[in-house]
N, C-alpha and C positions, 0 to 999 in steps of 0.2 A: 465416449465414456459418459457424456451427459445423458445421452439417450437411454443408457442402461440404468440410470439412477432415478430414484423418486425422493421428493422432499418430505422429510418427516417432521421438521420443525424450522421455523424462521423466527428470529427475535431481533427487532429493530430497536436497539437501545439508544440512549441519547448521545453516546460517543462512538459506539461500535455496533455492527450488525453481525449476527451469527446465523449460520445455516447448518443443519444436520441432515444427512442423507440416510437412505435405508441400509447402507452397509456400515453405519455407525461412525462415519467420518464427520469431522467438524471443520468448517471454514469460517474465517472472520475477516471483516473489512471495516473501513471507517464509515460512520454514518454522516452523510452530508444532507441535512434536512432541507432540501430544495426540491420542489415538485411533488409528485405523488407516485405511489405504486398502484397501478390500476387493478392488479390482481389481489389486492389486500383482502383477506378473509377467505381466499380460495386457493392459496399457494400450497398449503400442506396437502400431500397426496398427489400433487401434480408431478409430471415428468420434468426433470431438471432442465432438459434442453428447451422445453416450452417456456419455462419461466425466464431463462436468461436472454431470451429474445427481446425483452423489454428493456431498452437502454436509453430511453428518451430523456430521462431526468437524472440528476445526481442521486436522488433517493432510490430510484429503480436500479441504478448502477451499483449502489451500496449492496442491494440484495443480490444482484447478479454476480458481483465479485466475491461475496461471501460463499455463494454456491460454487463458483469456479475454484475457490481456494480450498474447498473440501475435496477436490480432485487432485490428481498428479502423483508422480512417483517421487517420494522423498528419499529414496535409498541413495541417490547420488549427492545429497546435500551433506555438508559438514557442519558441525556445531560451531557457532561463533558469529561475531558481528562483522559483516563485510566491510564496514567502515574502518576496522582495524587493519585491513589489508592495504589501505591506500598509502602510497608514497608520492606526494605531489607538492608543488609550490603553491598553486591556487586551486581551491576546491569551491564549486558552486553547489548549493543545496536548494531543493525546491520541496516545500512541504508546509504543514501547519505547525509553526513554531518548532522546527526540528531541533533536537538537542545537539549542541555543538561544543559542550563543555569538555568532551574527551578528544576533540580533534586538534592535533598539533601541526599546523601548517602556517606558512608565512602569510597567507591570505585566505580568508573564508568569506564568501559572499552568499548570503541567505536571502532567497526570495520567498517571503512568508505569505501563504495563502490567506492568512487572517488580515493582511493589509495594514500592518501597524505603521506608525510614523517612522521614517528613516532614522536609524541610530547607528553609531559606530562605537564599538567596545574593543579596544586593543586591536587585534588583527581580524575581528569579526565585523563585517559590514552587513547590517540587516536592512533590507529594503522591502517595501510592499510589492507583492506580485503584480499588482496593477501597473507598476512602473517598468515591468520587464519588456524590453524590446529586442533583446539579443544579448549574448554573452560569450566570451571566450575564456576557457579555463582548462587546466590540465585534466581534471576529473569532474564530471557532473554526477551528482547524486540526486536521483529523482525518487521521491517517496511515492508509494503506490496510491496515495490519496489523490495524486494527479490524474489517475485513471478514473477515480470516482467523480471528481468535480469537472472533468472535461478539459483540463489544462495540458494533458500529456502530449498531444500532437503539436501544439504550439511550442512547447519546450524543446522537443526533439528537432523541430524544423529550425529553431533559432539559436541553438547552442552549438558552438564549435568546441569539441573536447576530444582528447586522446582516448579517454575512457569514460564509459557510461555505466552507472550502477542503478538498478531498480531495486528498492528495498522497502521495508516497512510492512505493517500489518495488511495492507491492501495489495501488496505486490503479488503478482500472479505468475505461475509456472508455465511460461510460454516461450521456451528457449529458442525455437526456430524463428518466431516472429521477432523477438527481442534482439537476437543476434543479427538479423537482417537490418535492424535499425541502428546497429553500432554498439549495443550493450554487450559487455563481457562478464558481468557478474549479476546474479540474481540473489537477493537476500529475502528471506521470508521469516515470519513469526508463526510458529506452530504451537498447538496446545500440548502440554505435558499432562494435564488433567482436564479432559474434555468436559466433564460434568461441571467442574468448578469454573472453567473458562466460560462456558455457556451461561451459567448462573451470574457470573460477574458482568457479562454483557447485558443480560436481561435486567439486572438490578442497578444499572447505571454506573458501573465501575469505571475508573479512570485508567490511564496507562500503567501507573504504578501498581494498582490492584490487579489488573489483568496480567502484569508481568510475573506475578507469583505463580501463575498456572500456564505460562508459555515460555518458549525459549527461541533464541535467534539462530537461524541456520543460513547457509549460503552455498552456492555452487558457481564455479567458473564456466563460462560458455566458450 
């Protein structure tokens, strides 16, 4: 699929990265501003397969995942938040300050990529990701930003969980690979208004602003 597509636009915003392809599709990912994109200034017009080969830095992975997220068959996805499907005693989340306000479980452990000071609020235990050595939980929720910053492999190797969910704006539609790693749900965020979503990314919009032009979808593996 990548080899059949050409890049028509790339926008690396301060919070998100967006890519459009020659078939009109749009993909979005997190921007993690570490490293560089060596093809900068030359990406538009290139074959998508050629561009996604560059995965050496978080910033280049931001671009690659935005392109990958412009692909895929969304016909099998249902509208909704995959976190609403969880029924578990202990849930572990990995992401950049993931929202846990709507999660109702006995125990929620958050490993935050922003590495804040440890804090405990009722049933929510927030820890810096730098302290992560391993975890056992009923369900592990890995946000796609772990693919961008390079933490994904370490998380999968060191978490023991009955269920794995990959979700968030940088989540990628790779069902065969994810299922082989123990994931049983993929959640994605897709644009409902491609033009406005692209402009929001380029103009430095935050998650709330981007949320006006996107929606959450999921599928079971």
